[in-house]
C-alpha positions in Angstrom: 88.9 99.4 100.5 92.2 100.9 99.6 94.8 102.6 101.7 95.7 106.0 100.4 98.8 108.0 101.5 98.5 111.7 101.6 101.0 114.4 102.6 99.3 117.2 104.5 100.1 120.2 106.8 98.4 119.7 110.2 96.5 122.8 111.2 96.4 122.9 115.0 95.6 126.4 116.2 92.3 128.1 116.1 93.7 130.8 113.8 95.2 128.1 111.4 91.9 126.3 111.3 89.9 129.5 110.8 91.9 130.7 107.8 92.9 127.3 106.4 93.5 127.9 102.7 92.0 131.4 102.6 94.1 134.1 101.0 96.7 131.6 99.7 97.8 132.0 96.1 98.3 128.3 95.5 96.6 125.2 96.9 98.1 123.1 99.7 96.8 119.9 101.3 95.8 120.5 104.9 94.4 118.3 107.7 92.5 119.5 110.8 89.8 118.6 113.3 86.5 120.4 113.3 82.8 119.5 113.4 79.8 120.2 111.3 81.3 122.1 108.3 83.8 124.3 106.5 83.6 127.4 104.3 85.7 128.5 101.3 85.3 132.3 101.8 88.7 133.9 100.8 89.8 130.7 99.0 90.8 131.6 95.5 90.6 128.1 93.9 88.3 125.0 94.1 89.3 122.3 96.5 88.5 118.6 97.2 87.4 117.8 100.7 87.6 114.4 102.6 85.7 113.8 105.8 87.1 111.0 107.9 86.0 109.0 110.9 88.3 108.4 114.0 90.0 105.5 112.2 90.8 107.8 109.2 88.3 106.0 106.9 86.7 108.2 104.3 83.0 108.9 105.2 82.2 111.8 102.8 83.8 113.4 99.8 83.3 116.6 98.0 85.0 117.2 94.7 85.8 120.6 93.3 84.2 122.7 96.1 84.1 126.3 94.7 85.2 129.4 96.5 82.6 131.2 98.7 80.7 128.1 99.6 79.8 126.1 102.7 80.1 122.3 103.1 78.4 120.4 105.9 78.5 116.8 107.2 77.3 114.6 110.1 78.7 116.0 113.3 79.9 112.6 114.4 82.9 113.1 112.0 85.5 115.7 112.8 88.6 114.9 110.7 88.9 116.9 107.5 91.4 117.0 104.6 91.3 119.9 102.2 93.3 119.3 99.0 93.8 120.7 95.6 91.0 120.1 93.2 91.6 116.8 91.4 93.2 115.0 94.3 90.1 112.7 94.8 90.1 111.8 91.1 93.9 111.4 90.8 94.1 109.0 93.8 90.8 107.3 93.0 89.6 108.0 96.6 86.2 106.7 97.5 84.0 106.3 100.6 85.4 103.5 102.8 89.1 104.0 101.8 91.6 104.5 104.6 93.8 107.5 104.6 97.3 107.5 106.0 98.5 111.1 106.5 102.2 112.0 106.4 102.5 115.4 108.1 104.6 118.0 106.4 
């Protein structure tokens, strides 16, 4: 298990979570809480997705999620990081790693 530090914007409001990275021209790393799944409708670029447990341990990863897609996971996990495509590879993130978020 590795500890990976990631800088991310914390999305708190319903509106921030609903739109997330949609309609942005450039990728940004974001963190938010939600259950069940996300969509990439309106997102103009592929993203990497990390699903975390309550201790911020990685439970599921999705590399290079294309625009106009859905991504679902076990509802017992609610912490999500969406990051620019390549983030998982660049940081060698794998299931079981612990994520430390520095909010920007």
